[in-house]
C-alpha positions as CSV (number, residue, x, y, z in Angstrom):
1,M,-96.7,68.1,77.5
2,I,-96.1,64.3,77.6
3,V,-95.4,62.3,80.7
4,A,-94.6,58.6,79.9
5,A,-94.2,55.9,82.4
6,N,-91.8,52.9,81.5
7,W,-92.1,50.1,84.1
8,K,-89.6,48.2,82.4
9,M,-89.6,44.4,84.1
10,N,-91.5,45.7,87.0
11,P,-93.7,45.4,89.2
12,A,-95.4,42.3,90.2
13,L,-99.0,41.9,88.8
14,D,-100.8,42.6,92.0
15,Q,-98.6,45.8,92.6
16,A,-99.2,46.7,89.0
17,S,-103.1,46.6,89.3
18,V,-103.0,49.1,92.4
19,L,-100.5,51.2,90.8
20,A,-102.5,51.5,87.5
21,T,-105.6,52.3,89.4
22,A,-104.0,55.0,91.4
23,L,-102.6,56.5,88.1
24,A,-106.1,56.2,86.6
25,N,-107.6,58.3,89.5
26,Q,-105.1,61.1,88.8
27,S,-106.5,64.0,86.7
28,F,-104.0,66.1,84.6
29,P,-106.1,67.2,81.5
30,Q,-103.5,69.3,80.1
31,I,-101.0,66.6,79.5
32,K,-100.8,63.3,77.6
33,R,-100.0,60.4,80.0
34,I,-98.5,57.1,78.5
35,L,-97.9,53.9,80.4
36,F,-95.3,51.5,78.7
37,A,-96.2,48.3,80.7
38,P,-94.6,44.7,80.5
39,H,-96.1,42.7,77.7
40,P,-97.8,40.1,79.9
41,Y,-99.7,43.0,81.6
42,L,-101.0,44.7,78.4
43,V,-104.4,42.9,78.6
44,P,-105.1,43.6,82.4
45,M,-103.7,47.1,82.2
46,S,-105.9,48.0,79.2
47,V,-108.9,46.5,80.7
48,R,-108.4,48.3,84.0
49,L,-107.5,51.6,82.2
50,T,-110.4,51.5,79.7
51,G,-112.2,54.9,79.5
52,T,-109.3,56.7,81.3
53,A,-106.9,59.2,80.1
54,L,-103.8,56.9,80.2
55,E,-102.5,55.6,76.9
56,I,-101.1,52.1,76.8
57,G,-97.9,51.1,75.1
58,G,-95.7,48.0,74.5
59,Q,-92.1,48.2,75.5
60,D,-90.9,46.7,72.3
61,C,-92.0,44.8,69.3
62,H,-90.4,42.5,66.6
63,F,-90.3,43.7,62.9
64,A,-92.1,40.5,61.6
65,D,-95.9,40.3,61.6
66,H,-95.7,36.5,62.6
67,G,-93.1,33.7,62.4
68,A,-90.8,31.5,64.3
69,F,-89.6,34.2,66.7
70,T,-89.7,32.4,70.1
71,G,-90.3,34.9,72.9
72,D,-90.8,37.9,70.7
73,V,-94.1,40.1,70.3
74,S,-95.4,41.5,67.1
75,A,-96.7,45.1,66.6
76,A,-100.1,43.3,65.8
77,M,-100.1,41.5,69.0
78,L,-99.4,44.7,70.9
79,R,-102.4,46.5,69.1
80,D,-104.7,43.4,70.0
81,C,-103.5,43.5,73.6
82,G,-105.0,47.2,73.7
83,A,-101.7,49.2,73.1
84,S,-101.9,52.3,70.9
85,L,-98.2,52.9,71.1
86,V,-94.8,51.2,71.4
87,L,-91.4,52.2,72.8
88,L,-88.5,51.5,70.4
89,G,-84.8,51.8,70.4
90,H,-84.3,52.2,74.1
91,S,-80.6,51.9,75.1
92,E,-81.2,48.6,77.3
93,R,-82.4,46.9,74.1
94,R,-79.7,48.3,71.9
95,A,-77.0,47.2,74.6
96,A,-78.5,44.0,76.0
97,H,-80.2,42.7,73.0
98,G,-77.8,43.9,70.1
99,E,-80.6,46.0,68.3
100,T,-78.9,48.2,65.7
101,S,-80.6,51.4,64.2
102,D,-81.3,49.4,61.2
103,I,-83.3,46.9,63.2
104,I,-85.1,49.7,64.9
105,A,-86.0,51.3,61.7
106,Q,-87.7,48.0,60.6
107,K,-89.6,47.8,64.0
108,I,-90.9,51.3,63.5
109,T,-92.1,50.5,60.1
110,A,-93.8,47.4,61.4
111,A,-95.3,49.5,64.3
112,L,-96.7,52.1,61.9
113,A,-98.3,49.3,59.8
114,Q,-100.2,48.2,62.7
115,N,-101.3,51.8,63.6
116,L,-99.2,52.0,66.6
117,D,-97.5,55.5,67.4
118,V,-94.0,55.3,68.1
119,M,-91.6,56.7,70.8
120,L,-88.2,56.3,69.7
121,C,-85.2,56.4,72.1
122,V,-81.7,57.9,71.3
123,G,-78.8,58.7,73.5
124,E,-75.0,58.5,73.9
125,T,-72.9,56.6,76.4
126,K,-70.6,58.2,79.0
127,A,-67.5,57.3,76.8
128,E,-69.1,58.8,73.7
129,R,-69.9,62.0,75.6
130,D,-66.3,62.2,77.0
131,D,-65.0,61.8,73.5
132,K,-67.1,64.6,72.4
133,K,-69.1,62.3,70.0
134,A,-72.4,62.6,71.8
135,E,-74.2,64.9,69.1
136,Q,-73.0,62.9,66.1
137,V,-74.0,59.6,67.8
138,V,-77.6,61.1,68.5
139,I,-77.7,62.5,64.9
140,D,-76.7,59.1,63.4
141,Q,-79.3,57.1,65.5
142,L,-81.9,59.5,64.4
143,Q,-81.2,59.4,60.7
144,A,-80.6,55.6,60.8
145,S,-83.7,54.7,63.0
146,I,-86.4,56.7,61.4
147,P,-87.8,55.4,58.2
148,K,-88.2,57.8,55.5
149,H,-91.9,57.2,55.2
150,A,-92.5,57.7,59.0
151,P,-94.9,60.4,59.6
152,P,-94.2,63.1,62.2
153,A,-97.5,63.0,63.6
154,R,-97.0,59.4,64.6
155,L,-93.7,59.8,66.1
156,M,-92.1,61.0,69.4
157,V,-88.2,61.0,70.3
158,A,-87.0,60.6,73.8
159,Y,-83.5,61.8,74.6
160,E,-82.1,59.4,77.0
161,P,-78.3,59.8,77.8
162,V,-77.3,56.4,78.6
163,W,-75.1,57.2,81.5
164,A,-78.2,58.9,83.2
165,I,-80.6,56.0,83.1
166,G,-81.1,54.4,86.5
167,T,-77.9,56.1,87.9
168,G,-79.5,59.2,89.5
169,A,-77.3,61.4,87.2
170,V,-79.1,64.0,85.1
171,A,-77.6,65.8,82.2
172,S,-77.0,69.4,82.8
173,P,-79.7,71.9,81.6
174,D,-77.3,73.4,79.0
175,D,-76.5,69.9,77.7
176,I,-80.2,68.9,77.6
177,A,-81.0,72.0,75.7
178,A,-78.1,71.7,73.4
179,M,-78.9,68.1,72.4
180,H,-82.9,68.9,72.1
181,D,-81.8,71.6,69.7
182,V,-79.8,69.0,67.8
183,I,-82.6,66.6,67.6
184,A,-85.1,69.3,66.6
185,S,-82.7,70.6,63.7
186,V,-82.4,66.8,62.4
187,L,-86.2,66.6,62.5
188,A,-86.9,69.9,61.0
189,E,-84.5,69.1,58.1
190,R,-86.7,66.0,57.4
191,Y,-90.3,67.3,58.3
192,G,-90.1,71.0,58.2
193,A,-89.9,73.4,61.1
194,N,-93.7,73.3,61.6
195,H,-93.9,69.6,61.9
196,V,-91.1,68.5,64.5
197,P,-92.3,65.6,66.7
198,P,-92.4,66.1,70.5
199,I,-88.9,65.6,72.1
200,L,-88.9,64.3,75.6
201,Y,-85.9,63.8,78.0
202,G,-85.3,60.7,79.9
203,G,-82.7,59.6,82.5
204,S,-83.2,59.7,86.2
205,V,-86.4,61.9,86.0
206,N,-88.1,62.2,89.5
207,A,-90.4,64.5,91.5
208,D,-87.6,66.5,92.6
209,N,-86.2,67.7,89.1
210,A,-89.2,67.3,87.0
211,A,-90.2,71.1,87.1
212,S,-86.6,72.1,86.2
213,L,-86.7,69.8,83.2
214,F,-90.0,71.1,81.8
215,S,-88.3,74.8,81.9
216,I,-85.6,73.7,79.3
217,P,-86.3,75.0,75.8
218,L,-87.6,72.1,73.4
219,V,-88.4,69.7,76.2
220,S,-91.9,68.6,75.3
221,G,-92.0,65.9,78.1
222,V,-90.3,63.1,80.0
223,L,-89.9,59.6,79.9
224,V,-89.9,58.3,83.4
225,G,-88.4,55.0,84.8
226,G,-88.1,54.1,88.5
227,A,-90.2,57.1,89.6
228,S,-93.2,55.9,87.6
229,L,-93.4,53.1,90.0
230,D,-94.5,55.3,92.8
231,A,-98.0,56.8,92.2
232,D,-97.3,59.9,94.3
233,A,-94.0,60.7,92.6
234,F,-95.6,60.3,89.2
235,A,-98.3,62.5,90.1
236,T,-95.8,65.3,91.2
237,I,-94.1,64.9,87.8
238,C,-97.4,65.3,86.0
239,A,-98.3,68.2,88.0
240,A,-95.1,69.9,87.1
241,A,-95.6,69.1,83.4
242,Q,-99.2,70.6,83.8
243,D,-97.9,73.7,85.2
244,A,-95.5,74.0,82.4
245,A,-98.0,73.2,79.7
């Protein structure tokens, strides 16, 4: 089981330090815990969490190794700041920054070249689900975002229905199971049934619904947003993951 915290553009640095210490003091040996921290916090967080079970990741990277890209961060920079992973393709990046699946594929290539593992986000909007296009949208995102050479051992996929992110709404267990089955089928077709990367669920995951999410077939973990800013809530989610492991 995997439990990943996506802090997004939160919190203040002093709060981040307290929170990171609290997370580091928690012990869940049967699960993989990941912290996707804001880029300016990667160095202090990696220093603070050295020797702990928490893995550090960046929330995005550019597809170029270097150049005139003001405000952007390369995969090499993430690695040099202590990151071992990167989160790519999040719907907030796709929507607010116009990132296409082709751009995301280039970013994945850059991340893998710098020895970073990748968590790829996919998911449909409410309109796409209402139009019964959800599965095809996710299939298209998977096929276009994952480079042909990407090794499955370096990849994780997070299914995040866009309409559930930060809204309090959670997809039904049947819908989650169905979409995870679709994702697993696409990945199995590419990599073989025995090499399907972990598939996580994200979208308003919290301490109250985590246990039920882990009981859904093919859910290998969760990507947690707002609840990851509360150490007690995150611990409850991790405990639920460990119980399900």
